[in-house]
N, C-alpha and C positions, 0 to 999 in steps of 0.2 A: 589581481583578482577580478577587476572589472571586466575582463574578457569572459568571465563565467556568468555574467548577468545577462538575462534575456528580457527584452521588453517588446511590446508590439500590440497588435489588435487581432482578436479572433472574431470571425464573422460566422454567425449561425446560418448555414446554407438553406435552412427551411424558412426562417422568419426574416432573415436579413439583418437581425439585431447584431450590433457590433459591441464588443466588450474589450476594454483595454486590459491587458494582462499585467499583473504586478511583476516586480522584479523577481526572478526565479534563479536561485543558486543551484546549478547543476554540476555534479562532480562525476564525470564519466569514468575516471580512472580508479575510483574507490568503491568498495562494496560494504554493505551493512548486512549483518546477520542478526536475526532476532527470533524469539518464539512469539507467535501471535495467537490471540484468542479472537476469533471472528465475531464481530458484532452485527454486521449487515453486509449485503452484497447488492449491487445494481449492475444491470447489463444495458448497454446502449445499442441501438440498431446498427445495421450494416451501413457503412459509409460508401461513398462513390468508389473509393479505392478497395472496397471489400473488407475493410477492417471492422471488427466487432470489438468494442471497448467494454471492459469489465472493471468496476471499482469495488474494492473490498475494504470496509471500515473495520479497524481492529484496535485492540489494546495490544501493546507489545511489551515484552519483557526482555531486557538486555542482560548481558553477562554479570552485571553487578546487582541485578534484582530490581532495577528501576523500571517502573511501569509508565508508559507514555502512549499517546495516540499515534497511530501509524495507518496510512492508507496504502493499499496495494493497487497497482494499476497494471492490467493485462491488455495487450493488443492481440486479438485472435484473428486468424485469417479464415477459419472455417467454423461452421456450426458445430461440428464434432469437437473441435478444440474448446469452444465455448461450453458445451455440455460437460466436458471433463472438469473444467474449472468450477462451474456452478455446482456440480455434484460433489466435488472434493472440499470446497470452501463453504460448507453449510454453516449457518449461524450457530455459534457456540462450539465450533470445531477448533482444534488446536494444531498448529503446524510450526515447523522450523522453516523460515524463509531467508533467502539470500539474494542480493541483487544490487544494482546501481540505485542511487537515491537522489532525490532533489528536495530542497527546502524552500517552501514558499514563505518568504520572510514576513510579509504583512499579515498572513493568516496564521503564522507560527505553526505550520504543519510540515510533516515529513511525508513524502510519497516514495514508496519503494517500487521499483520495476523489477519484479522477481525474475532471475535467470534460473533459479533452482528452488524447489520446495519439497518437503517430505514430512512424514509423520514424526511426532516427537519420540515415539517408541521405535526402536529399542534404546535410543540414547538416554531417554528420561522416562520415568513413570508418569503417565498422563495425569493421574490423581495428584501427584506431587506438584506438577506444573500448575494445575488448577488451584491448588492451595497457595502456591507462590503468588499467583495473580490475585487471589482473594485477600491475602494478608498484605501484600505490597501495594495494592490499589488504594489502601487507606491513605497513603501519602503519595498520591499520583504526582509525577513530575511534570511540570509545565515549564521546563528550562528554556525553551526557545524564546 
C-alpha cells in the first residue's frame, strides 16, 4: 500500500510560497458513486498549462443512507467547459456523481474526480433525496 502514498511540496507560482503536501491515498482503479447536495463552488484561474480548476463542496449520500462530506474536483481545459460545470453545480443542486477518488488522511476528507455526473431524476425523486439528506444529516458520519 505504500506505493499509493504521495508526498512532496507544492509551490505557488504567483507568490513562491511552498507547502508540503500531506500523505494522500489515491486509488486509481476504483470508483465511488454517490448522490451529492452542493454546498459551495470555487473556480480557480487559468494555469500555465491552460487548466481551470473547479472545486465543489458537497454533502454526499451513499447507498446505505450515510451522509458525509465530499469534495468534487474538476480540471477544465476551456472556459466553455468551466461555464457548464458552474451552471450545473449551483449551490443546493442535487446530482449523482461517479469517479475516481482520493483520501487526504490528515484532513480526513475525500475528494472525488468525477468522470460522470447526472441529475438524480429519473432514478430518484429529488424531493425524496432532499428528505434523505435532511433526516440522515442528523447523524452525519465522520468515519475517516
